[in-house]
C-alpha positions as CSV (number, residue, x, y, z in Angstrom):
1,C,-29.2,-10.7,-2.4
2,F,-30.1,-7.9,-0.1
3,V,-28.2,-7.8,3.2
4,F,-28.9,-5.2,6.0
5,D,-25.9,-5.0,8.2
6,P,-26.8,-3.0,11.0
7,R,-23.0,-3.0,12.8
8,H,-20.8,-0.7,13.6
9,H,-17.5,-1.7,12.1
10,P,-13.7,-1.1,13.6
11,S,-12.3,2.0,12.2
12,D,-8.6,1.2,13.3
13,R,-7.5,0.2,9.5
14,I,-9.5,2.3,7.4
15,F,-8.1,5.1,4.5
16,D,-8.3,7.9,7.0
17,E,-10.5,9.5,10.0
18,K,-12.7,10.9,7.2
19,W,-13.9,7.5,6.2
20,T,-15.2,6.7,9.9
21,P,-18.7,7.3,9.6
22,L,-18.8,5.0,6.4
23,Q,-18.2,2.0,8.9
24,G,-21.4,2.3,10.4
25,P,-24.9,0.4,9.3
26,A,-25.2,-0.4,5.5
27,L,-27.5,-2.1,2.9
28,C,-25.6,-4.3,0.9
29,V,-26.4,-5.8,-2.4
30,F,-24.7,-8.7,-3.8
31,N,-24.9,-9.8,-7.5
32,N,-23.1,-13.0,-8.5
33,Q,-21.6,-11.3,-11.7
34,P,-18.4,-9.4,-11.9
35,F,-18.3,-6.2,-13.7
36,T,-16.8,-5.8,-16.9
37,N,-14.5,-3.0,-18.0
38,D,-17.6,-1.7,-20.1
39,D,-19.7,-1.7,-16.5
40,V,-17.0,0.2,-14.7
41,R,-16.8,2.7,-17.6
42,G,-20.5,3.1,-17.5
43,I,-20.8,3.4,-14.1
44,Q,-18.4,6.2,-14.1
45,N,-20.6,8.1,-16.2
46,L,-23.5,8.1,-14.4
47,G,-26.9,8.7,-16.2
48,R,-25.6,7.1,-19.5
49,G,-24.7,3.8,-18.2
50,T,-23.9,1.0,-21.0
51,K,-27.5,0.3,-22.1
52,E,-27.8,1.9,-25.2
53,G,-25.3,-0.9,-26.7
54,N,-27.1,-3.5,-25.1
55,P,-30.6,-3.1,-23.9
56,G,-30.9,-7.0,-22.9
57,K,-28.2,-6.6,-20.3
58,T,-28.9,-6.0,-16.5
59,G,-25.6,-4.4,-16.0
60,Q,-26.6,-0.9,-16.7
61,Y,-25.7,1.1,-14.1
62,G,-26.7,4.6,-14.9
63,I,-29.8,6.4,-13.9
64,G,-31.2,3.4,-11.8
65,F,-28.1,3.6,-9.6
66,N,-28.6,7.0,-8.9
67,S,-31.8,6.2,-6.7
68,V,-29.2,4.7,-4.2
69,Y,-28.6,8.2,-2.9
70,H,-31.7,8.2,-1.3
71,I,-30.2,6.3,1.3
72,T,-26.6,7.0,1.3
73,D,-24.1,9.8,0.4
74,C,-21.4,7.7,-0.7
75,P,-21.9,4.2,-2.4
76,S,-19.1,1.9,-3.2
77,F,-18.4,-1.6,-4.6
78,I,-16.1,-4.3,-4.9
79,S,-16.0,-6.5,-7.9
80,S,-13.9,-9.7,-8.7
81,N,-12.6,-9.0,-5.1
82,D,-10.1,-7.1,-6.8
83,I,-11.4,-3.6,-7.8
84,I,-13.0,-1.3,-5.3
85,C,-15.3,1.9,-6.7
86,I,-16.1,4.4,-4.2
87,F,-18.7,7.2,-5.5
88,D,-18.4,10.5,-3.4
89,P,-20.3,13.2,-5.0
90,H,-19.1,15.7,-2.0
91,A,-15.5,14.6,-2.1
92,V,-15.4,14.2,1.6
93,Y,-15.1,10.6,2.3
94,A,-13.0,9.0,-0.4
95,P,-9.1,9.5,-0.4
96,G,-7.9,12.0,-2.9
97,A,-11.6,12.7,-4.4
98,T,-12.3,16.0,-5.7
99,S,-15.2,17.9,-7.0
100,L,-13.6,17.2,-10.5
101,S,-13.1,13.9,-9.8
102,P,-15.7,12.9,-7.1
103,G,-14.6,9.2,-5.9
104,R,-11.8,6.7,-6.0
105,M,-10.9,3.5,-7.9
106,F,-8.6,1.2,-6.4
107,R,-7.5,-1.8,-8.8
108,D,-5.3,-4.7,-8.5
109,L,-5.4,-5.2,-4.4
110,D,-2.4,-6.5,-3.3
111,A,-1.6,-7.9,0.0
112,D,-0.3,-4.8,1.6
113,F,-3.6,-2.8,0.6
114,R,-5.4,-5.6,2.2
115,T,-3.6,-5.6,5.4
116,Q,-3.5,-1.9,5.6
117,F,-7.0,-1.4,4.8
118,S,-8.7,-4.7,6.2
119,D,-11.3,-2.7,8.0
120,V,-12.6,-1.4,4.7
121,L,-12.3,-4.6,3.1
122,N,-14.3,-6.3,5.5
123,L,-17.3,-3.8,5.1
124,Y,-17.8,-6.3,1.8
125,L,-19.0,-9.4,3.7
126,G,-16.4,-11.3,2.3
127,N,-16.5,-13.8,5.3
128,H,-20.0,-14.4,4.2
129,F,-19.9,-14.2,0.4
130,N,-17.9,-15.4,-2.4
131,L,-16.4,-12.0,-3.8
132,S,-13.9,-13.7,-6.3
133,S,-16.2,-13.5,-9.2
134,S,-19.2,-11.4,-8.3
135,T,-20.2,-7.8,-6.9
136,M,-20.7,-6.6,-3.7
137,F,-22.1,-3.0,-3.4
138,R,-22.6,-1.3,0.2
139,F,-24.4,1.7,0.8
140,P,-23.8,2.9,4.1
141,L,-26.9,4.7,5.4
142,R,-26.9,8.4,5.8
143,N,-26.8,9.0,9.5
144,A,-28.0,12.4,11.5
145,E,-24.4,13.8,11.5
146,M,-23.9,13.0,7.6
147,A,-27.7,14.6,7.0
148,K,-26.4,18.3,8.6
149,T,-24.0,18.7,5.9
150,S,-25.4,16.6,3.0
151,E,-26.2,18.4,-0.4
152,I,-27.9,15.4,-1.4
153,S,-30.3,15.1,1.3
154,S,-30.9,16.4,4.5
155,V,-32.8,13.4,5.7
156,P,-31.2,10.7,7.6
157,C,-31.9,7.2,6.5
158,S,-32.9,4.9,9.6
159,D,-32.6,1.2,10.2
160,R,-36.5,1.5,9.7
161,M,-36.3,2.9,6.5
162,V,-34.3,0.2,5.1
163,Q,-36.6,-2.6,6.9
164,N,-39.6,-0.7,5.0
165,L,-37.5,-0.9,1.6
166,L,-37.0,-4.5,2.4
167,D,-40.6,-5.2,3.2
168,K,-41.4,-3.7,-0.1
169,L,-39.1,-5.8,-2.0
170,R,-40.1,-8.9,-0.2
171,T,-43.8,-8.2,-1.4
172,D,-42.8,-7.7,-4.9
173,G,-39.9,-9.7,-5.0
174,A,-41.8,-12.9,-7.3
175,E,-43.1,-10.4,-9.3
176,L,-40.1,-8.7,-10.1
177,L,-38.8,-11.7,-11.1
178,M,-41.1,-12.4,-13.9
179,F,-39.8,-8.9,-15.6
180,L,-36.3,-9.3,-14.7
181,N,-35.0,-12.2,-17.5
182,H,-31.5,-12.2,-16.0
183,M,-32.2,-12.6,-12.5
184,E,-32.8,-16.0,-11.1
185,K,-33.2,-15.5,-7.4
186,I,-33.8,-12.6,-4.9
187,S,-32.8,-13.0,-1.4
188,I,-32.9,-11.1,1.8
189,C,-30.8,-11.3,4.5
190,E,-29.8,-9.5,7.6
191,I,-26.4,-9.8,9.8
192,E,-26.9,-10.5,13.5
193,K,-25.6,-7.6,15.2
194,S,-24.2,-9.4,18.1
195,T,-22.5,-12.6,16.6
196,G,-22.2,-11.3,13.1
197,A,-24.3,-14.3,11.5
198,L,-25.7,-14.1,8.2
199,K,-29.7,-14.9,8.6
200,V,-31.6,-15.4,5.4
201,L,-35.0,-13.7,5.8
202,Y,-36.9,-14.2,2.6
203,S,-35.6,-16.0,-0.8
204,V,-37.7,-16.4,-4.4
205,R,-36.5,-17.9,-7.4
206,G,-37.7,-17.3,-10.7
C-alpha cells in the first residue's frame, strides 16, 4: 500500500532538532511482511541485496531501493514494530550517523524509547496499519531547504511530483501484479491533511 501523508507532524518528541525537517510530508509504503535478518543485512549493503541467494524473493532491497533517493534524502522503515532503520547518506539527520556509518538502527524498542520519541514513531502510521508483523517504509519528501544542501539532488520533491508518481502507479498497477508473483494487492491511499483520516484512492488485486 502506497500512502501519501501531506502533514507536518509535531516535533516535540524527536531525536534532536536535526531530525525536524523529516517530520514533514512523506510517501509511505506498507508491506504486510516483516523484515528478516537477511533482509536487514541486505539493505545495509545496498547495491548487493539478498537477491543472489533467492531470486524468487521480493525482499531484495538493493539497487531498486536506491531509487527512493529521487524523492528523499533520508529513507527509513520500521519492521515488526520493533526495529527502526534510518538511511542517512549525508550523516545529517539520524542521531549518531557518520560518513563511515551513514545511518542508524534501533532494535528492541522499549517503552521508554516509545515515549521519548513518540513523534518519530507516529510517522509510521501505526494508528492506521498493524505494524506488528509487517514493514512500513517512510520517504520524507526533500523540501526546498534540504535541496539547497543535498548532495543527492538539488531538486525539491513537491506534493505534485508524488501525485504524478502515484497516478503512474495507478495506471500500471494491474499490469505490475501480473509480473510480481509475491504481490497480491496494490493500494494507493492518502492521509487527510486536516482530519488525519486514511482515504483509499485505488486498489487492485492480482
